N, C-alpha and C positions, 0 to 999 in steps of 0.2 A: 504495499499500501504507500501512496505518496503524501507525503505532509500536503496540506492546503495550505495556498498562497494568504499574506494576508486579504489581499481583494477578494479571493474566493470565500474567505471566511466572513468577509462584511457581506456578501453578495447574499450568502445565506440567512444571515441574521438577518437582513432588510425583507428576503423572503417569507422569513419566520413570522415578524413583524408584521408585514402584510397579510400573510394566512391566516394570523391568530389563531383564532376556535376553531375556524373551518375543519384544520386539519387535526387529525387525529393524536390524541395525546402520546402514542408510541411513536408515531413516524415524527414527531416533534423533538423527543429525546433522542431520536436514531440519527436525525442532522443537526443536533444543537452544537454545544461549544463543543464538545469532545467526541465525536461521533465513531472514531475508532477505538477508544476507550471504552465508550458503552459498548460497542461491540463486542468487545473482549470478553468483558466483564459477563456480560449474559452468554458468551460462548463458554467461560469457564464455569457460570452457575449451572449450565445447563449439557454440560459435559457425563458421561456416564458415571464418576465416580465423588464429585465435589460433595453432593448435596450428600450423599450417604455419610460421607467423613464426618461432617458439618453435623448431622444428627448422631452421628454414634459418639464424636466428644460431648454432647449435651451442656453439662455443668461439672462434667469431671474432667480431672486430668487423665489421659491415657496413655500407655505406651505404646511404640511402634508396633510390638509382636500381639497386643489385645487388641489396634485396631485392624490390624490385619487379620486376625483369628473371628472377627464382627461383619467384618466384608467378605464372605464368599465369592470367590473366583478374579477377586483383583491380586495381581502379582507386586510383587514385591519393589519392582520397579517402578510401574505405575503407581503403587500408595507413595513413593520415595516423592515421585514428580508433581503427585495432585499436594501434599501436602508442604512441599516446595514454593509451591505456585500460591496457595491460602495464606503461607506464612509472607512471602512476597506482597499480597494484597493486603496484609493487613489484618487477615481474618481469623488467624491463630498465633501463638504464641509458642517457638519450641525454649524449651531450657534444657539442657544439660548439666549433669553432675557430674562431680569429679569423684567418680566412686571407681571403684574396680569390681566386677565390671561397669564399664560406663553405660550411666542410666540417660535418657532421654525421654522427658515427657512433652505433649505436645496439650495445649487447651484453648479456648475459643477468646478473642477477643472480646469487648463490648459491642465491636462492629460485628465478629463472628456470630455474638448473639443473636444481632438485632436481624442478623441473616437468617439465620435456625427460625426465629418466628416466622419467616416468611416460608420458608422450606416445610414447615411444621402446615400450613395452611394448606400449601400445594399437595406435601404428602395426602392429605384427608382429602383433599378433590378427587384426586388419583383413584383414591380407596373406592371413596363414593360412586364414581363415573368409570371404572375401568369395565365394569361388564357390558355397559353401554357402548363402550368404544371397540371394545371384543367383538360384539355382536354386528356393530358399522363396518370392520375392518374385514368381519368372516363376508359379509354380502358385500361387499365393495369386491373383495378377493372373488368371489363365487362369481361376480359377474364378469370381472377381468378374466378370469378362466374360460369360461362361456365363450368370450369375444377369440381367445385365444384357439380355442379348439374350432370354430366357425374360421378361423382365418388359414388354420392347416388344414381344412376339407374344399376352401377356395370359396368358400361363400363369402357373401358383403357381409363388412363388417362398420358397424358406425364407428365414428369418430372418436366418441366418448361416450360409456353406458349415460345410459338415462339417470337422470337424479329424479328419486321421487321423495 
């Protein structure tokens, strides 16, 4: 990604002022003051492991091995990468104790705890809606498979499945 020039930033700002409330809030945020940072943070939060780590840390300090044991399927490398990124973003702290063997603990910062509250709301939404989403996926996939079967038989195929 390239950095925006001051002129481009000024144009974007002026456009935002003119669009005002007609532009959806998310679109305003995506084109606001720091769009690259905004998108990278959304990407970080929306990755496969971040919210799981945030949720597991909760109000406790945890060691690396504890976190790894509580997240099935995460590799040591991926956990290390995730923890470093969270530390870099100020969402967790890493404390190293001068002991033999060395002991390292991770804990949420105030900023991380504020994200955890949002993550819990998102997890509740997923829990409440997962069956409905699963049904929609199954119906979509069934229609898509039917279209694929028709195409293999040389039949006319609609460009897109009908939405009902």
